[in-house]
N, CA, C and O atoms as a printed pandas DataFrame, in Angstrom:
     atom_number atom_name residue_name chain_id  residue_number  x_coord  y_coord  z_coord
0              1         N          MET        A               1  -43.364  -16.506  -24.935
1              2        CA          MET        A               1  -42.272  -17.442  -25.381
2              3         C          MET        A               1  -42.289  -18.811  -24.383
3              4         O          MET        A               1  -42.949  -18.755  -23.346
4              5         N          SER        A               2  -41.527  -20.071  -24.736
5              6        CA          SER        A               2  -41.033  -21.315  -24.194
6              7         C          SER        A               2  -40.188  -20.977  -23.130
7              8         O          SER        A               2  -39.148  -20.331  -23.254
8              9         N          ILE        A               3  -40.825  -21.594  -21.659
9             10        CA          ILE        A               3  -38.891  -22.376  -21.089
10            11         C          ILE        A               3  -38.877  -22.925  -20.622
11            12         O          ILE        A               3  -39.588  -23.346  -19.710
12            13         N          GLU        A               4  -37.376  -23.351  -21.407
13            14        CA          GLU        A               4  -36.803  -24.982  -21.311
14            15         C          GLU        A               4  -35.801  -24.290  -20.886
15            16         O          GLU        A               4  -35.266  -23.181  -20.902
16            17         N          VAL        A               5  -35.704  -26.003  -20.260
17            18        CA          VAL        A               5  -34.538  -25.865  -18.774
18            19         C          VAL        A               5  -34.053  -27.144  -18.958
19            20         O          VAL        A               5  -34.649  -27.775  -19.832
20            21         N          SER        A               6  -33.238  -27.662  -18.453
21            22        CA          SER        A               6  -32.601  -29.202  -18.113
22            23         C          SER        A               6  -31.671  -29.262  -16.982
23            24         O          SER        A               6  -30.755  -28.600  -16.495
24            25         N          ILE        A               7  -32.383  -30.471  -16.760
25            26        CA          ILE        A               7  -31.663  -30.932  -15.150
26            27         C          ILE        A               7  -31.393  -31.879  -15.171
27            28         O          ILE        A               7  -32.085  -32.662  -15.823
28            29         N          ARG        A               8  -29.746  -32.538  -14.176
29            30        CA          ARG        A               8  -28.820  -33.011  -14.527
30            31         C          ARG        A               8  -29.288  -34.407  -12.528
31            32         O          ARG        A               8  -29.730  -34.002  -11.452
32            33         N          VAL        A               9  -29.130  -35.023  -12.692
33            34        CA          VAL        A               9  -29.544  -36.243  -11.380
34            35         C          VAL        A               9  -27.744  -36.344  -11.657
35            36         O          VAL        A               9  -27.138  -36.152  -12.711
36            37         N          VAL        A              10  -27.137  -36.760  -10.133
37            38        CA          VAL        A              10  -25.892  -37.538  -10.756
38            39         C          VAL        A              10  -26.168  -37.983   -8.680
39            40         O          VAL        A              10  -27.105  -38.005   -7.882
40            41         N          ASN        A              11  -24.918  -38.207   -8.681
41            42        CA          ASN        A              11  -24.932  -39.217   -7.725
42            43         C          ASN        A              11  -24.072  -38.883   -7.102
43            44         O          ASN        A              11  -23.921  -37.686   -7.345
44            45         N          ASP        A              12  -22.551  -39.578   -5.604
45            46        CA          ASP        A              12  -22.136  -38.694   -4.969
46            47         C          ASP        A              12  -21.184  -38.388   -5.629
47            48         O          ASP        A              12  -20.747  -37.262   -5.865
48            49         N          ASP        A              13  -20.689  -39.727   -6.076
49            50        CA          ASP        A              13  -19.132  -39.628   -7.546
50            51         C          ASP        A              13  -19.573  -38.414   -8.598
51            52         O          ASP        A              13  -18.597  -38.051   -9.254
52            53         N          GLY        A              14  -20.653  -37.778   -8.887
53            54        CA          GLY        A              14  -20.188  -36.951  -10.238
54            55         C          GLY        A              14  -20.860  -38.151  -10.821
55            56         O          GLY        A              14  -21.621  -37.777  -11.713
56            57         N          TYR        A              15  -20.869  -38.995  -10.720
57            58        CA          TYR        A              15  -22.302  -39.756  -12.618
58            59         C          TYR        A              15  -23.517  -39.176  -12.193
59            60         O          TYR        A              15  -24.086  -38.763  -11.183
60            61         N          GLY        A              16  -23.643  -39.304  -13.239
61            62        CA          GLY        A              16  -24.943  -39.928  -13.782
62            63         C          GLY        A              16  -25.805  -40.397  -13.550
63            64         O          GLY        A              16  -25.677  -41.389  -14.266
64            65         N          VAL        A              17  -27.316  -40.600  -12.745
65            66        CA          VAL        A              17  -27.919  -41.514  -12.497
66            67         C          VAL        A              17  -29.170  -41.596  -14.243
67            68         O          VAL        A              17  -29.459  -40.778  -15.117
68            69         N          GLU        A              18  -29.421  -42.577  -14.052
69            70        CA          GLU        A              18  -30.163  -43.098  -15.221
70            71         C          GLU        A              18  -31.416  -43.670  -14.490
71            72         O          GLU        A              18  -31.435  -44.603  -13.688
72            73         N          GLY        A              19  -32.518  -42.871  -14.961
73            74        CA          GLY        A              19  -34.060  -43.603  -14.884
74            75         C          GLY        A              19  -34.429  -43.244  -13.425
75            76         O          GLY        A              19  -34.762  -44.058  -12.563
76            77         N          ALA        A              20  -34.305  -41.731  -13.257
77            78        CA          ALA        A              20  -33.950  -41.121  -12.107
78            79         C          ALA        A              20  -35.682  -40.294  -12.649
79            80         O          ALA        A              20  -35.900  -39.883  -13.788
80            81         N          ARG        A              21  -36.731  -40.239  -11.426
81            82        CA          ARG        A              21  -37.711  -39.804  -11.539
82            83         C          ARG        A              21  -37.760  -38.518  -11.522
83            84         O          ARG        A              21  -37.876  -38.114  -10.365
84            85         N          VAL        A              22  -37.713  -37.472  -12.494
85            86        CA          VAL        A              22  -37.826  -35.783  -12.364
86            87         C          VAL        A              22  -39.730  -35.904  -12.858
87            88         O          VAL        A              22  -40.426  -36.532  -13.657
88            89         N          PHE        A              23  -39.967  -34.382  -11.289
89            90        CA          PHE        A              23  -41.120  -34.205  -11.369
90            91         C          PHE        A              23  -40.703  -32.804  -11.118
91            92         O          PHE        A              23  -39.996  -32.276  -10.260
92            93         N          VAL        A              24  -41.706  -32.151  -12.666
93            94        CA          VAL        A              24  -41.544  -30.185  -12.225
94            95         C          VAL        A              24  -42.681  -29.619  -12.131
95            96         O          VAL        A              24  -43.223  -29.238  -13.169
96            97         N          SER        A              25  -43.606  -29.339  -10.295
97            98        CA          SER        A              25  -44.624  -28.439  -10.442
98            99         C          SER        A              25  -44.746  -27.336  -10.579
99           100         O          SER        A              25  -44.565  -26.510   -9.685
100          101         N          TYR        A              26  -45.122  -27.054  -11.874
101          102        CA          TYR        A              26  -45.434  -25.408  -11.917
102          103         C          TYR        A              26  -46.722  -25.199  -10.914
103          104         O          TYR        A              26  -47.148  -26.007  -10.089
104          105         N          PRO        A              27  -47.387  -23.447  -11.321
105          106        CA          PRO        A              27  -48.207  -23.198  -10.123
106          107         C          PRO        A              27  -49.561  -24.025  -12.040
107          108         O          PRO        A              27  -49.091  -24.251  -13.155
108          109         N          PHE        A              28  -50.515  -24.143  -11.778
109          110        CA          PHE        A              28  -51.622  -24.866  -12.420
110          111         C          PHE        A              28  -51.122  -25.998  -13.209
111          112         O          PHE        A              28  -51.936  -26.364  -14.057
112          113         N          THR        A              29  -49.690  -26.860  -13.175
113          114        CA          THR        A              29  -49.385  -28.007  -14.258
114          115         C          THR        A              29  -48.126  -28.477  -14.196
115          116         O          THR        A              29  -47.298  -27.657  -14.593
116          117         N          HIS        A              30  -47.731  -29.412  -13.871
117          118        CA          HIS        A              30  -46.198  -30.148  -13.994
118          119         C          HIS        A              30  -45.812  -31.064  -14.986
119          120         O          HIS        A              30  -46.707  -30.866  -15.807
120          121         N          GLN        A              31  -45.165  -31.843  -15.423
121          122        CA          GLN        A              31  -44.198  -32.389  -16.296
122          123         C          GLN        A              31  -43.050  -32.926  -15.059
123          124         O          GLN        A              31  -42.474  -32.563  -14.034
124          125         N          GLU        A              32  -43.253  -34.335  -16.240
125          126        CA          GLU        A              32  -42.235  -35.255  -15.159
126          127         C          GLU        A              32  -42.136  -36.005  -16.301
127          128         O          GLU        A              32  -42.877  -35.983  -17.284
128          129         N          ASP        A              33  -40.405  -37.188  -15.934
129          130        CA          ASP        A              33  -39.958  -37.632  -16.867
130          131         C          ASP        A              33  -38.731  -38.518  -16.410
131          132         O          ASP        A              33  -38.489  -38.552  -15.203
132          133         N          TYR        A              34  -38.166  -39.031  -17.033
133          134        CA          TYR        A              34  -37.017  -40.215  -16.647
134          135         C          TYR        A              34  -35.557  -39.392  -16.661
135          136         O          TYR        A              34  -35.614  -38.213  -17.009
136          137         N          THR        A              35  -34.288  -39.938  -16.311
137          138        CA          THR        A              35  -33.452  -39.646  -16.616
138          139         C          THR        A              35  -33.064  -40.256  -17.673
139          140         O          THR        A              35  -33.456  -41.421  -17.730
140          141         N          ASP        A              36  -32.158  -39.740  -18.917
141          142        CA          ASP        A              36  -31.659  -40.326  -19.586
142          143         C          ASP        A              36  -29.731  -41.153  -19.590
143          144         O          ASP        A              36  -29.238  -40.148  -19.076
144          145         N          GLU        A              37  -29.156  -41.594  -19.673
145          146        CA          GLU        A              37  -28.075  -43.213  -19.247
146          147         C          GLU        A              37  -26.895  -41.564  -19.283
147          148         O          GLU        A              37  -25.748  -41.893  -19.586
148          149         N          ASP        A              38  -26.980  -40.691  -19.144
149          150        CA          ASP        A              38  -26.315  -39.467  -18.404
150          151         C          ASP        A              38  -26.348  -39.205  -17.353
151          152         O          ASP        A              38  -25.367  -39.052  -16.626
152          153         N          GLY        A              39  -27.918  -39.057  -16.942
153          154        CA          GLY        A              39  -28.514  -38.315  -16.294
154          155         C          GLY        A              39  -29.161  -37.787  -16.477
155          156         O          GLY        A              39  -30.019  -37.769  -15.595
156          157         N          TRP        A              40  -29.377  -37.053  -17.455
157          158        CA          TRP        A              40  -30.125  -35.408  -18.081
158          159         C          TRP        A              40  -31.728  -35.432  -17.819
159          160         O          TRP        A              40  -32.380  -36.475  -17.878
160          161         N          VAL        A              41  -32.161  -34.447  -17.589
161          162        CA          VAL        A              41  -33.623  -34.875  -18.608
162          163         C          VAL        A              41  -33.930  -32.962  -18.683
163          164         O          VAL        A              41  -33.438  -32.049  -18.020
164          165         N          HIS        A              42  -35.107  -32.966  -19.976
165          166        CA          HIS        A              42  -35.190  -31.687  -20.954
166          167         C          HIS        A              42  -36.454  -31.499  -20.893
167          168         O          HIS        A              42  -37.237  -32.223  -21.508
168          169         N          PHE        A              43  -36.902  -30.325  -20.013
169          170        CA          PHE        A              43  -38.568  -30.251  -20.189
170          171         C          PHE        A              43  -38.566  -28.618  -20.849
171          172         O          PHE        A              43  -37.845  -27.699  -20.461
172          173         N          ASP        A              44  -39.768  -28.558  -22.145
173          174        CA          ASP        A              44  -40.351  -27.345  -22.874
174          175         C          ASP        A              44  -41.381  -27.622  -22.232
175          176         O          ASP        A              44  -42.136  -28.592  -22.289
176          177         N          ARG        A              45  -41.374  -25.993  -21.117
177          178        CA          ARG        A              45  -42.742  -25.443  -20.197
178          179         C          ARG        A              45  -43.349  -24.096  -21.346
179          180         O          ARG        A              45  -43.183  -22.903  -21.089
180          181         N          GLY        A              46  -44.133  -24.668  -22.748
181          182        CA          GLY        A              46  -44.682  -23.930  -23.206
182          183         C          GLY        A              46  -46.050  -23.486  -23.049
183          184         O          GLY        A              46  -46.996  -23.896  -22.376
184          185         N          GLY        A              47  -45.851  -22.340  -24.025
185          186        CA          GLY        A              47  -46.904  -20.756  -23.498
186          187         C          GLY        A              47  -46.013  -19.717  -23.244
187          188         O          GLY        A              47  -44.797  -19.547  -23.156
188          189         N          THR        A              48  -47.811  -18.614  -23.096
189          190        CA          THR        A              48  -46.982  -17.590  -23.528
190          191         C          THR        A              48  -46.661  -17.038  -21.559
191          192         O          THR        A              48  -47.467  -16.667  -20.705
192          193         N          LEU        A              49  -44.735  -17.285  -21.487
193          194        CA          LEU        A              49  -44.776  -16.795  -19.921
194          195         C          LEU        A              49  -43.281  -15.597  -20.354
195          196         O          LEU        A              49  -42.436  -15.933  -21.183
196          197         N          HIS        A              50  -43.245  -14.702  -19.864
197          198        CA          HIS        A              50  -41.979  -13.921  -20.391
198          199         C          HIS        A              50  -41.443  -13.453  -18.633
199          200         O          HIS        A              50  -42.041  -12.881  -17.722
200          201         N          GLY        A              51  -40.038  -14.031  -18.757
201          202        CA          GLY        A              51  -39.004  -13.966  -17.820
202          203         C          GLY        A              51  -38.901  -15.274  -17.129
203          204         O          GLY        A              51  -37.888  -15.899  -17.444
204          205         N          GLY        A              52  -39.606  -15.798  -16.353
205          206        CA          GLY        A              52  -39.585  -16.850  -16.130
206          207         C          GLY        A              52  -40.816  -17.475  -14.748
207          208         O          GLY        A              52  -41.973  -17.129  -14.509
208          209         N          ILE        A              53  -40.369  -17.983  -14.416
209          210        CA          ILE        A              53  -41.607  -19.274  -13.192
210          211         C          ILE        A              53  -41.392  -19.882  -12.347
211          212         O          ILE        A              53  -40.743  -20.927  -12.391
212          213         N          ARG        A              54  -41.610  -19.660  -11.908
213          214        CA          ARG        A              54  -41.384  -20.884   -9.757
214          215         C          ARG        A              54  -41.609  -21.835  -10.284
215          216         O          ARG        A              54  -42.307  -22.015  -11.281
216          217         N          ALA        A              55  -40.871  -22.768   -9.488
217          218        CA          ALA        A              55  -41.402  -23.419   -9.370
218          219         C          ALA        A              55  -40.476  -24.943   -8.898
219          220         O          ALA        A              55  -39.283  -25.092   -9.164
220          221         N          ASP        A              56  -41.560  -26.251   -7.963
221          222        CA          ASP        A              56  -40.824  -26.806   -7.454
222          223         C          ASP        A              56  -40.019  -27.893   -7.837
223          224         O          ASP        A              56  -40.819  -28.561   -8.492
224          225         N          ILE        A              57  -38.820  -28.575   -7.853
225          226        CA          ILE        A              57  -38.310  -30.095   -8.187
226          227         C          ILE        A              57  -38.518  -31.456   -7.293
227          228         O          ILE        A              57  -38.821  -31.338   -6.106
228          229         N          PHE        A              58  -38.435  -32.089   -7.585
229          230        CA          PHE        A              58  -38.766  -33.582   -6.818
230          231         C          PHE        A              58  -37.750  -33.897   -7.886
231          232         O          PHE        A              58  -37.558  -33.279   -8.933
232          233         N          VAL        A              59  -36.928  -35.329   -7.280
233          234        CA          VAL        A              59  -36.172  -36.336   -7.559
234          235         C          VAL        A              59  -36.702  -37.764   -7.157
235          236         O          VAL        A              59  -36.104  -38.054   -6.122
236          237         N          ASN        A              60  -37.253  -38.424   -7.384
237          238        CA          ASN        A              60  -38.291  -40.343   -7.085
238          239         C          ASN        A              60  -38.649  -39.423   -5.272
239          240         O          ASN        A              60  -38.168  -39.511   -4.143
240          241         N          GLY        A              61  -39.656  -38.676   -5.885
241          242        CA          GLY        A              61  -41.164  -38.732   -4.557
242          243         C          GLY        A              61  -40.316  -37.385   -3.959
243          244         O          GLY        A              61  -41.034  -36.401   -3.779
244          245         N          ASN        A              62  -38.805  -37.212   -3.610
245          246        CA          ASN        A              62  -38.451  -35.625   -2.996
246          247         C          ASN        A              62  -38.296  -34.964   -3.344
247          248         O          ASN        A              62  -37.840  -34.955   -4.487
248          249         N          LYS        A              63  -38.615  -33.523   -2.456
249          250        CA          LYS        A              63  -37.354  -32.036   -2.655
250          251         C          LYS        A              63  -36.812  -31.989   -3.430
251          252         O          LYS        A              63  -36.937  -32.977   -4.154
252          253         N          VAL        A              64  -35.941  -31.042   -3.869
253          254        CA          VAL        A              64  -35.217  -30.958   -3.835
254          255         C          VAL        A              64  -34.819  -29.223   -3.659
255          256         O          VAL        A              64  -35.388  -28.487   -4.465
256          257         N          GLY        A              65  -33.924  -28.598   -2.700
257          258        CA          GLY        A              65  -33.954  -27.468   -2.443
258          259         C          GLY        A              65  -35.992  -26.976   -2.479
259          260         O          GLY        A              65  -37.095  -27.492   -2.662
260          261         N          ASP        A              66  -35.372  -25.728   -2.176
261          262        CA          ASP        A              66  -35.989  -24.915   -1.922
262          263         C          ASP        A              66  -37.401  -24.389   -3.686
263          264         O          ASP        A              66  -37.432  -25.021   -4.742
264          265         N          GLN        A              67  -38.253  -23.190   -3.357
265          266        CA          GLN        A              67  -39.346  -23.007   -4.892
266          267         C          GLN        A              67  -37.575  -22.825   -5.073
267          268         O          GLN        A              67  -36.543  -22.653   -4.425
268          269         N          ILE        A              68  -38.290  -23.068   -6.943
269          270        CA          ILE        A              68  -36.527  -22.373   -7.798
270          271         C          ILE        A              68  -37.643  -21.285   -8.688
271          272         O          ILE        A              68  -38.803  -21.312   -9.100
272          273         N          TRP        A              69  -36.442  -20.329   -8.675
273          274        CA          TRP        A              69  -37.150  -19.602   -9.963
274          275         C          TRP        A              69  -36.918  -20.141  -11.264
275          276         O          TRP        A              69  -35.689  -20.167  -11.334
276          277         N          ILE        A              70  -37.363  -20.572  -12.301
277          278        CA          ILE        A              70  -37.035  -21.215  -13.586
278          279         C          ILE        A              70  -36.224  -20.120  -14.477
279          280         O          ILE        A              70  -35.667  -19.503  -13.570
280          281         N          GLU        A              71  -35.859  -19.568  -15.536
281          282        CA          GLU        A              71  -36.083  -19.141  -16.470
282          283         C          GLU        A              71  -35.316  -20.000  -17.686
283          284         O          GLU        A              71  -35.079  -21.193  -17.497
284          285         N          ASP        A              72  -34.913  -19.309  -19.021
285          286        CA          ASP        A              72  -35.779  -20.327  -20.441
286          287         C          ASP        A              72  -34.019  -20.222  -20.469
287          288         O          ASP        A              72  -33.257  -19.279  -20.255
288          289         N          GLY        A              73  -33.792  -21.646  -20.835
289          290        CA          GLY        A              73  -32.283  -21.949  -20.686
290          291         C          GLY        A              73  -31.582  -22.369  -19.161
291          292         O          GLY        A              73  -30.777  -23.169  -19.637
292          293         N          ASP        A              74  -31.401  -22.398  -18.214
293          294        CA          ASP        A              74  -31.462  -23.030  -17.063
294          295         C          ASP        A              74  -31.399  -24.135  -16.716
295          296         O          ASP        A              74  -32.324  -24.911  -16.479
296          297         N          THR        A              75  -29.856  -24.360  -16.636
297          298        CA          THR        A              75  -29.746  -25.716  -15.694
298          299         C          THR        A              75  -29.634  -25.930  -15.107
299          300         O          THR        A              75  -29.074  -25.047  -14.456
300          301         N          PHE        A              76  -30.000  -27.963  -13.826
301          302        CA          PHE        A              76  -29.797  -27.684  -12.776
302          303         C          PHE        A              76  -29.324  -28.297  -12.991
303          304         O          PHE        A              76  -29.232  -28.608  -14.178
304          305         N          SER        A              77  -28.526  -29.082  -11.838
305          306        CA          SER        A              77  -28.290  -30.799  -11.046
306          307         C          SER        A              77  -28.912  -30.561  -10.002
307          308         O          SER        A              77  -29.399  -29.464   -9.726
308          309         N          PHE        A              78  -28.975  -31.827   -9.127
309          310        CA          PHE        A              78  -28.710  -32.163   -7.879
310          311         C          PHE        A              78  -28.040  -33.626   -7.889
311          312         O          PHE        A              78  -27.688  -34.416   -8.765
312          313         N          THR        A              79  -28.039  -33.604   -6.767
313          314        CA          THR        A              79  -27.548  -35.052   -5.904
314          315         C          THR        A              79  -28.215  -36.267   -5.144
315          316         O          THR        A              79  -29.108  -36.129   -4.308
316          317         N          ILE        A              80  -27.853  -37.072   -5.406
317          318        CA          ILE        A              80  -28.983  -38.398   -4.863
318          319         C          ILE        A              80  -28.586  -39.367   -5.134
319          320         O          ILE        A              80  -29.209  -40.390   -4.851
């Protein structure tokens, strides 16, 4: 089972931030991409995973929060 996760980056006024670099660090691998015009980025962590996976998330090079447990279909939002 793969794990799909959606992340939205917003500014202090709650508007999506376009072009923010989002880096997700999983054990032994990572994914990165840039947010779209509404502040969204979507990742699909393929492979055989059961339940979920721990990850660190960085936005524009800054770690956001503590290590996060990600399960399939999760959605996160971070303010920068």
